[in-house]
N, C-alpha and C positions, 0 to 999 in steps of 0.2 A: 828610107820613107821620103826624101825629099823628091827622088825621080818621078818623069812624067808618065803616064799611061799615053798608050796608041789611041790614034783617034778612031778606031774600031770597037774600042771597046764600049757595052752600055752597062748603063746602072741600074738597078733595082731598088727601090724601096724598100727598105726595112718594116714600114708601117710604124714605125717609132716616132713619135714627136722627139725632136734635138738629135736621135741617134745617126740621120742621118747629113745631119751638118758636120758632127764631128766627125763622120765616115769620110767627107769631103763630098758627098752626094749619093752615096748608097754602097751599096756591093756590086762589084763587078761580076759580070753576070757568067755562067758557068765557071764557077769557081769554088774551091771548099773553103768553110770558116769553121772556126773553134769556137764555142762559145761556152768558157769554164766559168764556175762558182760551187763552194758548198752549197748545199740545201736551202731552200729558201729564198735564195737572191733573185730569181724570175728568171731561170733556165726557160723552163716549161713556159713559161708566160710570153717571152721573146720567141721561141721557136714556132707557139700558134701564133702569135700576132703577125711574123712574117709571113705565115700562109694564109692567115685570113686577107693580108694583102695582095697576095698573088691570086686568090679566089674572087675576090673584088676586081681583078683586073680580066677575069675570065680566063684564068691560067688553069693546070691541072698540078695540086699539089697534093704531096702523100707526106704523113707524118708515118714515122717508123716507131713505134715503142719498144722497147725492151724492159720494159720495167711498171708500166702503168698500162692500166686495164682502159679501152675505148668509153668505157663509165666514168673514170676520174675526169679523162681529158676532157669528155663532153661537162662534168662540173667546173671545171674551172674556165671554158668559156663561158656557159652559164653565167659565172659569178660575174666576169667582164661584159654579159650584154651581146658574146659576139653570135655571128648566126654560123654554123658548121656548116651549112650545105654550102657544096662543091668540096670540100677537106676530106680528103679519104685518110683512115687512121687505119693503119696495119699493124696487128700485135705480134709481135715475135718472143711470145713467152713460154716459159717451161708448163710442161703440162702437168695435171695434177696427179696422172699417171706415176711421174716420179719420186709419190711419197711413200708408194709402196716397195717393199722389201726386192719385189722381183725385179726393179729395175733398178739397181745398183749396178754398176759396172765391174767387171772383174777382171778383163783381158787387156780393157783399152781403158785409159784416162779420158773421163768426162772432155777434155778440149777437143781429142780428137775425135770423138762423136758430135758433140754438139755444136761446137765451135765451124763444123763442115754445114750442118744442117739449118744454123741460124744463118750464115753465109747467104746460101742457097736460097732462103726465104726471101733474104734481104732483096735478093740479084730478081728472081722471082715476080715480085711486088713493082720493080722497077719496071721490065719488060713488057710486066701486062699494062700498067697505067700511062708509061712513058711523061713523066711530070717532069717541069721545068724548075720546079720547087722543092724540095725534099729535108725535113727534120730528122734527125737520128737518135734517139735520145734513150738509154746515153753508151757513152763511149766506157763507161767502165764497165758493163756489163761485156762487153767483147772484151777488156782488157782482162776480167777473172778466167773469161772462157779460152784465152789465148794462152792463159799459164806463163809464157815467157815471154821477155821483152821482145826479144828479135822473131818471135810467131806474130806478135800483136803488131811490130811497126810493118810487118811484111802483110799482114790484113788489111791495113790503113791504107796503105798505099797500093797496095790491087784495089781495093773501092775507087782510090782516088781516080787511078786511070780507068775504073769501068765508069764510072762518073762524069769524066773529060768527055769520052768519047760519045754521049747521051746528050748531052748540053743542058744539064743539071746545074742548078745553083744550090749547095749542099750547105746545112747548117748540122755539126757534130755536136751535141750538148754531152759537156764532162763536167760529173758533179764532185770529183776531183776524190770518191771514195774508196776507191780501188788504191792506189799508190801516190798521193798527194798530186804533186804537180810534172805533169808529164811532157818533159821539154822535147822528145823527142816528135808527139805528133804536132806539137809548136812549131817544128821547121817544117813538116809536111802541108802544113793548110795554109792556105794564102793570104788568109788573115786571121788574129786571133783578137778574140775579145772576152774581158776577164770583167765579173760581177762580183762586187765586194759588198759586206754589211758587217757594221760594227755596232755592237749595244754599248750606250751610255748609261751612267750612271741614274739618269733620272731623262724621262723622255721616250720619245720613237728611235729605232733605229736609225742608224745615218747607212745610205747604199750610197754607192758611190761604182762607177764603169769606168775604165779605161783603155782604150786600143794600144794593144804591145806590141802589135805587128799588122801591117797593112801594106803586100809590097806593090810598090808603083804608085802609092797615093800620100800627097802630102798632108797625113792629118793631123787631127788638133788631138794634139798630145796630153799629157796629165789626166788628172783625176776630175772627174765630171758627176755632180751627183745624180742622183734619179731616185724616184719615186714609183712605187705602184697602188695604181689607182682604180677604179670601177672603168673599164676602156684600156686596162694595159698597164703597160710599163710609160712613161713619160720623163724624158732625160734633159736634164738642164745643163748645156753645155758652158765649161768656163767661160767666164767673161774676160775678153782680152780686148780692151779697150783702147788699142791703137789701131786695131784692124778698122773702125769706122773714124779716125781722126780726118778732120775739117778744116779749113780754114774760110773767115769771115768775121764780118762787121755785126756786133749785137750792141742791142741796143737795152735801155735801162729802164727796169720796170718799176713803177714808184709804188709805195706802199700807200698810197691815202692817205697820210699823214703828214702834212707840210713840211712840220719839225723836224718829224722822222727823216725824211728825204733829205732835207738843209743837210743834218748829221751824219747822212751817209753820201753827201757827196753829188744827188741828186736822184740816188734810188738804187736799185740792185741790178746789176750787169746780166744779160739772157747767158746761159753758160757757166754761172759762176755756181759754189759752194757755199753757205753761210752758216756759221754754229753761233746760235742763240746758247750761250752758258749764263749760269748764276745758280744761287743755292735754290732750294725748292722756295714754292710759292709767291718766286719773285713776277710772274708772271711769261716765261720763255714762250709756254704753249699758246697764250692768248696771243702775243706778239706776234705767232708765227702765223695764228688764223688770221691776223691783219692781212699779211701779205696775200691768201688764199681769198680775203672776203673783196680785197681792191681788183684782184686778177677776176673773181667774179662779177665782179662791175662793169669789167672793161669785156666779159664776154669771151674769158679765157675759160680751159679746161683746169684743174687743178687735181691733184690724188693725196692723201694723207694717209701713212700708215703709222697706225697705234700701239707702241708694244706696251704702253702701262695703262691707258685713259681707254673706257668702252667708249665707243662712238655715241650712244646715247647721252653719257656725260657732258659729251663735246659738245654736241648739239643742244644741249641744256645751258652748259655754260657760254656759249657762243650768245644763245636770245637773251640772257639775264646783263649781257656785253653789249647789246643792241648791233651784234656783228652778223649781217644777213648772208650766212650759208646753209641755213635749213631748207631754203627753195632749192639754190643750186644744187643740194644734197637730191633733194626728193627728183630732179628732172635729169639728173647724171651729168652734169657740168663740174660738181665736184663729188668724187668717189671717196671713201672714207672705208680703209678697211683694217678691222682688228686684227693683230696679229696675237695668235696663241703662242704662249712661249713652248719651247722645248719640243714643236712639232714640225719644225722647219727646219731645211739645210741653208745655209749661206748661198749655195746654187739657185734653191726652188725661190728664196727669197728676191734674188740680184733677181731670176726673169721674170716674178710678176711687176716689180719697179719699173724694169724698160719697157714689159706688155704698156705699162702706164703711161711712158714717153713716148713710144711708139704710137700710141692713140692718137697723142698731140698736147699732151698734158703741158702748162707752159709753166706750174710752181708745183712741185713735190716736196713733203715737208714730212720727215722720217723723226720719229716724236717715242721713245727716244734715242739715243746711242747706246744710256747706258741701258735701256730694256733690250736693244738688240744683240747686246756683249753677254746679257745675264740671260738671254735667250738661249743661248749656245755656249754655255761654258765651257764644255770640255776641244772643240774647235781651236782648233790654229788657227795664226793669219787671219784672223776677221779682220784686223784692221787693215791688210791687203787685200782683201774682199772688200771692203767698203772703198778703199780708194780707185780698185778698176772701175767700180761700180758710179762710183763719184765723176769720176772721166769718162766715161760711158754719156753719164746724164749731160757731163758739160758737152761735149760733141753733139747733142742734140738741142744746143739751145737751151735748156730746163735750168729753172732755178732753183737750185735744190736747198732747202732750209733743213740744218739738223737741229736740235735741240739736244743739249748738255746738261747734265744734273752736274753740279760742284761739291764736295763735300766742306763741311761747316755752313756755318752763318754770318760772319762777320771777320773782319781781320783781312790781312794780304796773305794769309796762307791756305787759302783753298785751289783746291786744284781738281782736274778733270781726270778721266779714267783713258783719255785720248791724246794722242800729239795734237793740239787744233793746230798747227803749221803745217804737217803733213796731210790734212783730210781737206780744212776748207781754206778756201781763197778768203773770204771775210770773217771776220768776230766780231760780236756783238756782244757785250760782257753787261747782265743784270747786276746790281748789287742793294743791301740795304744799305744805309745808314740812318742813325739817330738823329733826329733836330730837335730842340723845344720837346721835348717829351713823347713826341712819336716816332714811330718807323719807319721810313720813306723810302725809296727806291732811286735809283740813279741809273745811265745805260750812257757809255763812253761807247766807241768805232773802237777797238782795239788794232785794228788790220784792213785793210781792202786792197786787194790787188786791183781792180777793175777802173779807179777813177780817185783822186783827190777825194779825200774827208777831213771834215769838223776832228779840233781836236779837244773840245770842250766837253764836255759829262753835263747833261743833260738830265733832268728831272723825269721821272716815269712814273705814270699811278694809270691804275683800273678802277672805273667808276661805273655807273647805269647806264652812262652814255657811252662808255667803251673805252678802249686805250688811249690812251692821252702822253703826249712828250712833251715836256715844256721848255721854255730858256735854259740856255745853258746857266746851272749855278755859278754864279759869281760870287766873291769873297769868302771863299770855304778856303780850306786845306783839310786834305786828309780825308775826303769825302770816300774814297775806296778803301780806306780802313774800317771805317764803319763807322768812327767816331771823329768826325770834321769838326775843326778849331775856326771858327768866324774871326778872320780877320777883315773884313769892312771893305768898303770899297772908297774910292775918291782917288782924286788925282796923286797924293803921296802914294798911295799902297797902288797904284799901277804902276808909278815911276820905279818902286822898289820890285815889283814883279819883273819891271823888264830889265833893271839890274842885275837882278837873279839869271 
């Protein structure tokens, strides 16, 4: 897997976004590849997409079908908006005469008659069309015709030798309906790609692709999410943040609030992730929006991904707080994307967020982590997915803001659903506390990796004039418990504090 190919080898693009990246550049020319997967995983679409790319480049391409008709394949192409011009479809299908009693074999086994005929039809169309790309759909039909594993393996080996002498790059599609996973064909093929899909208790199916084998190429291993959209397969390569590791000096981005910047030790450093956590209603999303507003005023682009709130509600709430994000949103400086729960995979979401970073967004808000986790409840290692994403964004110099909802309203027993230390470089906590018959809010900075920060607790509020961070709350004890005790101020109290 880690050996190098010779310089003379040439790659062919599969025509599938993301798949060439996983394969290390594409498919090596003049080799045989096995595409396997259960019915419904997109094998036929993969084969057609491969041939459409070849026809686009002016190559001679052939689709040999042993199960579907030309009309059915044409319907698949039409559903994706593909032009089938230049793609020759050759049907190798049983004749309807086989339904008559006279067509039943008596002296010979069907495999002895039909296998030879089928093979000859395949060879003749290759000799006639001389294609550079070939798709054979599917191997399960050949396996049934061969009758025995030995004959089937020899038949595939013979086809491999035949295609190798005719400069053909071949995709063999296998739907696994004949006898499960065929390790014999895997050993013969130059590369093996497996397509899988799993049904969740709620929401859309999750589809994943894995390169099982690719001789001579250091491909990207593991499972990668993919989706079947209008236009074909779209693969989302598994994010490996270490591949884009960079070193550089990072500057601080201001929030637009002098008191908040003072609390943060000057602002948020580029390339860091910040968790804003607190009970419902404390103003977490509004505080995150404040950083977006400040970025827009500086002319910097931002992106917000909403799992819980509608984009329209966010804009209306920002208008009520006099945060000027509607105009940046309408002009494209700010993008707001509402994520539909249970309709995306971790790989797809990471791809969308990374695209925003690659467009030059300086501030990215994910609101909220709870919504992210609840949107994909059946997925494992979501925290690891998110950590890799945040690392990637950090290496792009993006200020990432995560909103986290804590369970509980008052007291010190509130908890989050994620490990804040593992995910975030900076942690801001919003808290309720009761004072003089009013429910107020406070904000301290619990953690900051980029610079020193204040250890004070400041009052936080939201009014028609926007978000406000006040002076440090002096003379109180137990603010974070929600029920503080006023201990006063002055030289004696200050001295007592110093003694403690």
